[in-house]
C-alpha positions in Angstrom: 36.8 -171.5 18.5 37.9 -175.0 20.8 39.9 -175.7 17.3 43.5 -176.6 16.3 44.2 -176.6 12.5 47.5 -177.3 10.8 49.4 -174.3 10.0 49.4 -174.7 6.3 47.6 -173.2 3.1 43.6 -173.9 2.8 42.9 -176.4 0.6 40.9 -175.5 -2.3 38.7 -178.3 -3.9 37.5 -177.4 -7.4 34.0 -179.6 -7.8 31.0 -179.2 -9.8 28.6 -177.3 -7.5 25.5 -179.7 -7.8 27.2 -182.5 -7.9 28.6 -181.8 -4.5 25.4 -180.5 -3.2 24.0 -183.8 -4.1 26.7 -186.0 -2.5 26.7 -183.9 0.7 22.5 -184.1 1.0 22.3 -187.8 0.7 25.0 -189.4 2.7 23.9 -190.2 6.8 20.2 -190.3 6.2 18.1 -193.4 6.9 16.6 -195.6 4.4 12.9 -196.8 3.7 10.0 -195.6 1.9 7.6 -193.0 3.1 4.5 -194.0 4.8 1.7 -192.8 6.7 2.9 -192.6 10.4 -0.6 -193.2 11.8 -0.9 -196.2 9.3 2.3 -197.8 10.7 1.4 -197.7 14.1 -2.1 -198.2 14.7 -4.0 -201.2 14.1 -7.6 -201.5 12.6 -9.2 -199.9 15.5 -7.0 -196.8 15.7 -5.1 -197.9 18.7 -1.4 -197.4 19.0 0.3 -201.0 18.5 3.2 -201.3 20.7 4.6 -204.1 18.0 4.5 -202.0 15.5 6.1 -198.8 17.3 8.8 -201.2 17.8 9.1 -202.4 14.4 9.1 -198.8 13.2 11.9 -198.1 15.2 13.8 -200.9 14.1 13.1 -199.7 10.2 14.5 -196.5 11.0 17.7 -197.7 12.3 18.8 -199.3 9.1 22.2 -198.8 8.1 21.4 -198.6 4.4 21.6 -195.2 2.7 18.8 -194.5 0.4 19.0 -191.1 -1.3 15.3 -190.9 -2.0 14.3 -190.2 1.5 16.2 -187.1 1.6 14.8 -185.8 -1.9 11.2 -186.7 -0.5 11.8 -184.7 2.6 13.2 -181.9 0.3 10.2 -181.9 -1.8 7.6 -182.1 1.1 9.3 -179.1 2.5 9.3 -177.0 -0.6 5.4 -177.9 -1.2 3.8 -178.1 2.0 5.9 -175.8 4.4 3.4 -173.0 5.4 5.9 -170.0 5.2 6.6 -170.1 1.6 8.9 -169.5 -0.5 11.5 -171.4 1.3 15.3 -170.7 1.2 16.7 -173.5 -0.7 20.2 -172.2 0.0 19.4 -172.3 3.6 18.3 -175.8 3.5 21.1 -176.6 1.5 23.4 -175.6 4.1 21.4 -177.2 7.0 21.5 -180.3 5.3 25.2 -180.4 5.1 25.6 -179.0 8.9 23.4 -181.7 10.1 25.1 -184.6 8.2 28.6 -183.4 10.0 26.8 -182.9 13.1 25.6 -186.5 13.1 29.2 -187.6 13.7 28.8 -186.5 17.1 32.2 -184.9 17.3 32.1 -181.1 18.7 35.1 -180.3 17.1 33.7 -181.3 13.5 31.7 -178.6 11.7 30.5 -177.6 8.7 30.3 -173.9 8.0 28.1 -171.9 5.7 30.1 -169.0 4.0 29.7 -166.1 7.0 30.7 -168.4 9.8 33.8 -169.6 7.7 34.6 -165.8 7.1 34.5 -165.3 11.2 36.4 -168.4 11.9 39.4 -167.4 9.8 39.1 -164.0 11.4 39.5 -165.9 14.6 42.3 -167.6 13.5 44.2 -164.5 12.4 44.3 -163.3 16.1 42.0 -160.3 15.4 38.4 -160.0 15.8 35.5 -158.3 17.5 33.8 -160.2 20.6 34.3 -160.9 24.4 37.8 -162.5 23.7 37.0 -165.9 25.2 37.6 -169.8 23.9 34.7 -171.7 24.1 34.1 -175.5 23.7 31.3 -178.1 24.0 31.8 -180.7 27.0 28.8 -183.2 27.6 26.5 -181.1 25.1 27.2 -178.0 27.1 29.2 -174.8 25.9 31.8 -174.2 28.5 34.6 -171.6 28.7 37.8 -173.0 27.9 39.8 -169.9 28.4 39.2 -166.1 28.5 42.2 -164.5 26.4 44.5 -162.2 28.4 43.2 -158.6 29.2 39.9 -159.5 27.1 36.5 -158.2 28.1 35.7 -161.8 29.3 38.7 -162.0 31.4 37.7 -158.6 32.9 34.3 -159.5 33.5 35.6 -162.5 35.5 35.0 -165.3 33.2 36.8 -168.5 34.3 37.8 -171.8 32.4 35.3 -174.5 33.1 32.3 -171.8 33.4 29.4 -173.3 31.7 27.7 -170.9 29.3 23.7 -171.6 30.0 22.2 -169.0 28.1 23.2 -166.3 25.6 21.3 -163.2 25.6 18.4 -165.1 27.1 18.4 -167.9 24.8 19.2 -171.6 26.1 22.6 -172.7 24.7 22.1 -176.4 25.0 22.6 -178.3 21.8 24.6 -175.4 19.9 27.8 -176.0 18.4 31.2 -174.4 19.7 30.8 -172.3 16.5 27.2 -171.5 16.8 27.2 -170.2 20.1 30.5 -168.1 19.1 28.4 -166.5 16.6 25.8 -165.5 18.9 28.4 -164.2 21.3 30.0 -161.9 18.9 29.3 -158.8 17.6 30.3 -155.0 17.0 32.8 -152.9 19.1 30.9 -151.4 22.2 27.8 -153.3 22.2 26.7 -155.9 24.9 26.4 -159.5 25.1 24.5 -161.3 28.2 25.7 -164.6 29.2 24.2 -166.8 32.2 27.0 -168.5 33.6 26.8 -171.6 35.9 30.3 -172.5 37.7 31.0 -176.3 38.6 30.7 -175.6 42.4 27.7 -173.2 42.5 24.0 -174.1 42.0 22.6 -170.8 40.9 23.2 -169.3 37.5 24.3 -165.6 37.4 23.8 -163.3 34.5 27.2 -161.4 33.3 26.8 -158.5 30.8 30.0 -157.9 28.6 30.6 -155.3 26.0 32.2 -156.3 23.3 35.6 -155.0 21.9 37.9 -155.6 19.1 40.1 -158.3 20.1 43.8 -158.5 19.4 45.8 -161.7 21.0 49.1 -161.0 22.7 50.5 -164.3 21.9 53.8 -163.8 23.8 54.2 -161.8 27.0 57.4 -162.1 29.2 58.1 -160.7 32.6 61.7 -160.5 34.1 61.4 -161.7 37.7 63.7 -161.7 40.8 66.7 -163.8 40.7 67.1 -164.0 37.0 63.7 -166.1 36.3 61.7 -165.3 33.2 58.1 -165.5 33.2 56.9 -166.5 29.8 53.2 -166.5 29.0 51.9 -168.0 25.8 48.2 -166.8 25.6 47.8 -168.6 22.0 49.6 -170.1 19.2 49.2 -168.2 16.2 51.6 -168.2 12.8 53.7 -165.5 14.7 54.2 -167.2 18.2 57.3 -169.2 17.5 59.0 -166.3 16.0 58.3 -163.9 18.8 58.9 -166.6 21.3 62.4 -167.4 20.0 63.3 -164.0 19.7 62.4 -163.3 23.2 64.2 -166.3 24.5 67.2 -165.2 22.7 67.4 -161.9 24.5 67.0 -163.9 27.6 69.6 -165.9 27.1 72.2 -163.0 26.4 70.7 -161.5 29.9 71.8 -165.1 31.4 68.3 -166.1 32.5 68.5 -168.7 35.4 64.9 -170.2 35.4 62.1 -170.2 33.0 58.3 -170.4 34.3 56.5 -171.5 31.0 52.7 -170.4 31.8 50.4 -172.1 29.5 47.3 -171.5 31.6 43.9 -170.6 30.1 45.7 -171.3 26.5 43.3 -172.8 24.4 45.6 -173.5 21.4 46.0 -172.5 17.8 48.2 -173.5 15.1 50.1 -177.0 15.4 53.4 -176.4 14.2 53.8 -173.1 16.4 53.1 -175.5 19.3 55.6 -177.7 18.2 58.3 -175.4 17.4 57.9 -174.2 21.0 58.6 -177.3 22.6 61.3 -177.7 20.2 63.4 -175.0 22.2 63.8 -177.4 24.8 64.1 -180.9 23.2 67.4 -181.8 21.5 66.3 -184.8 19.4 63.3 -187.1 19.0 59.4 -187.2 18.7 57.4 -184.1 19.9 54.1 -185.5 18.9 52.3 -188.5 17.2 49.5 -188.0 15.0 47.2 -191.3 14.6 45.0 -191.4 11.6 41.7 -193.3 11.0 43.9 -196.1 9.1 46.4 -196.4 11.8 49.0 -194.8 10.1 50.9 -192.3 12.1 52.8 -188.9 11.7 55.9 -188.1 14.1 56.8 -184.3 14.2 60.5 -184.8 15.2 62.7 -182.2 17.0 64.7 -180.1 14.1 65.5 -176.8 15.7 68.2 -176.0 18.1 67.3 -176.5 21.8 68.4 -172.9 23.1 66.5 -173.5 26.3 67.3 -177.1 27.1 69.9 -176.2 30.0 67.8 -173.9 31.6 65.4 -175.1 34.5 61.7 -174.9 33.7 58.7 -175.1 35.4 55.4 -175.6 33.4 52.2 -174.1 34.5 48.7 -175.7 33.2 44.9 -175.5 34.4 41.8 -176.6 33.0 41.9 -174.1 30.5 45.3 -175.5 29.0 44.1 -177.2 25.8 45.3 -178.7 22.2 48.3 -177.1 21.4 49.5 -176.0 24.8 48.6 -179.8 25.8 51.3 -181.0 23.2 54.0 -178.6 24.6 53.2 -179.7 28.3 53.1 -183.2 27.7 56.4 -183.5 25.4 57.9 -181.3 28.0 56.7 -183.9 30.8 57.8 -187.4 28.7 61.5 -185.9 28.4 61.7 -185.2 32.1 62.1 -181.5 31.4 61.2 -179.5 34.2 58.1 -180.0 36.5 54.4 -179.4 35.5 52.3 -177.7 37.8 48.9 -177.0 38.2 45.6 -178.6 37.4 44.9 -181.3 35.1 44.6 -180.0 31.5 41.3 -179.7 29.1 42.0 -182.6 27.1 41.5 -181.8 23.5 44.0 -184.2 21.6 42.4 -184.0 17.9 43.3 -182.6 14.8 41.0 -180.6 12.6 41.6 -180.4 8.9 39.9 -176.7 7.6 39.1 -177.3 4.1 37.6 -174.3 2.4 35.2 -174.7 -0.7 34.5 -172.5 -4.0 31.4 -171.1 -2.3 33.8 -169.8 0.7 31.9 -172.3 2.8 34.3 -174.3 5.0 34.7 -178.1 6.9 36.4 -178.6 10.1 36.8 -182.1 10.4 38.6 -184.3 12.9 41.0 -186.4 11.0 43.5 -187.4 13.5 44.4 -187.9 17.2 47.3 -186.7 19.1 49.8 -188.8 21.5 52.9 -187.6 23.3 56.0 -188.9 22.7 55.6 -191.5 25.1 52.4 -192.4 23.2 50.2 -191.2 25.9 46.5 -190.2 24.5 45.6 -186.5 25.3 41.9 -186.4 23.9 39.4 -186.7 26.6 42.4 -187.3 29.3 44.7 -184.4 29.3 47.9 -184.1 31.1 48.2 -185.0 34.7 50.5 -182.6 36.4 53.5 -183.5 38.4 52.6 -181.3 41.2 48.7 -180.4 41.4 47.3 -177.5 43.0 43.7 -177.3 44.2 43.5 -173.8 43.6 45.5 -171.4 41.4 44.5 -168.1 42.6 43.4 -167.0 46.0 42.2 -163.6 47.2 44.9 -161.5 49.0 44.3 -161.1 53.1 42.0 -158.4 53.5 40.1 -158.4 50.3 36.6 -159.8 50.0 35.3 -161.3 46.9 32.8 -158.6 46.6 35.4 -156.0 46.6 38.0 -157.7 44.4 38.0 -156.2 41.0 41.2 -156.9 39.3 43.5 -160.0 39.1 46.1 -157.8 41.3 43.5 -158.6 44.2 44.5 -162.3 44.1 47.8 -164.3 44.9 49.2 -166.1 42.3 49.5 -169.7 44.0 50.8 -171.2 40.7 53.5 -168.7 39.9 54.4 -168.8 43.7 55.0 -172.6 43.7 57.1 -172.4 40.5 59.2 -169.6 41.9 59.5 -171.8 44.9 61.1 -174.9 42.8 63.4 -172.9 40.5 64.8 -170.7 43.4 
């Protein structure tokens, strides 16, 4: 889901499964011997002794790793848990999931085989669900962006909506992948979401009928005055090919201006986003990645900048994330057109997606992104050159309860872009 991976073949690491399991089980657990909790915190009279509680807490925060604690818990669960037999497979995967969750990074997730398969299907651009990119912000599941013409968009979901419940169950504490798994389902079935909007005080329940989702990545409309409206909804492996084909055709037709609409674009493949930005940038850096050791990888312009001389306005909002922030940030740094709209989401990190022999996978943050001028994207976002407090308002004479389609709204972002270009 709120994920962004390199466009390259999945890596398959051949390891001994038992050895891999032993290593993964053991990392990240606190040290110390097994003691009775009562003995550890009570005095000889059976009263809780505060000093002992403090000492126990301090001992539990040890920075040393002793693997025997993990195996002790493993054996106790197998021997004493009330519902036997326990599933060692579930315990195995659960242990690894917990280890990665201990990083405190919502974008780093271990996926058992079924979740990994669903994630791969999402990245292919075809899946069954409601069609919304979701993420985690301050521990809460939020909508990053509903996809174009998806059930989520038709049901009225908006960027920044908080998903409080999924089918009546609280979503607090779930990872984005876990929430997505609960929201997905067969075509034609319903899912009920409890939605809380930033300015609302009361949660509203929204029932959405799932459907097969096919993400239209590039949508182009010709507007008056020779202006082209490029809407990029997502960056997949075919986005650049579709984009450049449409751009070539528009150039042949004498296009005079471009509105690059990246609103509610949650990201996608890194190289696709870099290549799209390259259509405007003649030379120099488009993106900088910084890794844990301080080393950097710079993505340079390498294609013919066929759009560099065409006036451009870029539309962004709070659902503009990841790859779309790369494009907006690069064009802003080079002074190519105006960035118009709302501050973007601020998802500027790189996740490596590694598949293991059992079909499980690890999505792990390995680097962070910076614009050509060195501005950080992660948790900061891109500030527009021209800020709009609202992107859409109801047309005159239409009440909120009467509104059922996007056609009932004025697009203030697009209106501003046309004003700039004309």
